[in-house]
Every structure is written in C-alpha cells, then in structure tokens.
C-alpha positions in Angstrom: -23.9 30.2 5.4 -27.4 28.9 5.8 -28.4 25.4 5.3 -32.0 24.5 4.5 -34.8 25.6 2.1 -34.9 29.3 2.5 -36.6 31.3 -0.2 -33.5 33.5 -0.6 -31.3 30.6 -1.8 -33.7 29.4 -4.5 -34.5 32.6 -6.4 -34.6 32.4 -10.2 -32.1 35.2 -10.5 -29.5 33.1 -8.6 -30.3 30.1 -10.7 -29.4 32.0 -13.8 -26.0 32.9 -12.4 -25.0 29.3 -11.9 -22.7 27.7 -14.5 -24.3 25.5 -17.0 -24.4 21.8 -16.2 -21.8 19.7 -17.9 -22.9 17.6 -20.8 -22.4 13.9 -20.4 -19.3 12.7 -22.2 -19.6 10.4 -25.1 -19.4 6.7 -24.1 -16.0 5.2 -24.3 -15.1 3.3 -27.4 -13.3 0.0 -27.4 -9.8 0.3 -28.8 -7.0 -2.1 -28.9 -3.9 -0.9 -27.2 -0.8 -1.7 -29.1 2.6 -1.8 -27.5 5.2 0.6 -28.7 7.5 -0.4 -31.6 10.5 -0.5 -29.3 11.1 -0.5 -25.6 12.3 2.9 -24.1 16.0 3.2 -23.3 16.8 2.6 -19.6 17.2 5.9 -17.8 19.3 4.6 -14.9 21.6 1.8 -14.2 21.6 0.0 -10.9 24.4 -2.0 -9.4 24.1 -4.1 -6.2 27.1 -3.9 -3.9 28.8 -7.1 -2.6 27.3 -6.4 0.8 23.8 -6.2 -0.8 24.4 -9.5 -2.6 25.6 -11.1 0.7 22.5 -9.8 2.5 20.2 -11.1 -0.2 21.7 -14.5 -0.2 21.9 -14.8 3.6 18.1 -14.4 3.8 17.5 -17.3 1.5 20.1 -19.6 2.9 19.2 -19.5 6.6 16.0 -21.4 6.1 13.9 -18.7 7.7 11.3 -18.9 5.0 8.9 -21.8 5.4 6.6 -22.1 2.4 4.5 -24.8 4.1 3.9 -22.6 7.1 2.9 -19.7 4.8 0.5 -22.0 3.0 -1.0 -23.2 6.3 -1.5 -19.6 7.6 -3.0 -18.5 4.3 -5.5 -21.3 4.4 -6.4 -20.6 8.0 -7.0 -16.9 7.2 -9.1 -17.9 4.1 -11.2 -20.2 6.3 -11.6 -17.7 9.1 -9.8 -19.9 11.6 -6.6 -17.9 12.0 -6.2 -16.6 15.6 -3.7 -14.0 16.9 -2.1 -14.3 20.3 -1.9 -10.6 21.1 -0.1 -11.3 24.4 2.7 -13.1 22.7 3.1 -10.4 20.1 3.2 -7.7 22.8 5.9 -9.7 24.7 8.1 -10.0 21.6 7.6 -6.3 20.8 8.7 -5.3 24.3 11.7 -7.7 24.2 12.8 -6.3 20.8 12.4 -2.7 22.0 14.5 -3.6 25.1 17.2 -5.1 22.9 17.3 -2.0 20.8 17.5 0.3 23.9 20.3 -1.9 25.4 22.3 -1.8 22.2 21.9 2.0 22.0 23.0 2.4 25.6 26.1 0.3 25.1 27.2 2.5 22.1 27.3 5.6 24.3 
C-alpha cells in the first residue's frame, strides 16, 4: 500500500467506484421521554446470607470509616495540596504481601 499523492491513487475511474458519501442525518428533535406505565417485574430475587449481613454490619461498627478524614483528604485533593508518601505505601504493600505469604505457608 502506497501512502502519498501518486497519480495512480487519484484517477477519476477509481473515484467513481467509491461508495457515495452518506447524507447528513436530520437534526435531532426534542422529545419528552415518558416513563413506562408500570415498572417491569423483577427478574431475580436476591437474599443476603447471615454471614453477609454480619460482614456488612461489622464494617460499619468498627469505626474504620472516618467521614471527617475523607472530607479533609477530598479538600486537599481539590486544592492540589494532597501529597502521597510512596515509601510508606510501598512498606505497607510489602508487609501485606509478606503476611499473605506467611499465611499461605502455614496452611501447607
């Protein structure tokens, strides 16, 4: 395949063989979308096990979510003042990986 302006690629015979250009579509009209008369019937039912309920409640009871801290971090990010300590993140990542490897080794 040649790239460039060669006389072979722009012959009138080849131009006639090209498909016709698409006509522009009509502009979109403004329509009001109306909700369906009734909601569709549910297609599946979901039940949460007791273990799932326990896990969900444990996350909210241990106090691990600190809304004030989230707000402070969000504000620092918005202001461009949030800094990341890559060394601390790397240390924690290595420590977590080591814990996982130790737990795996103890199982075998």
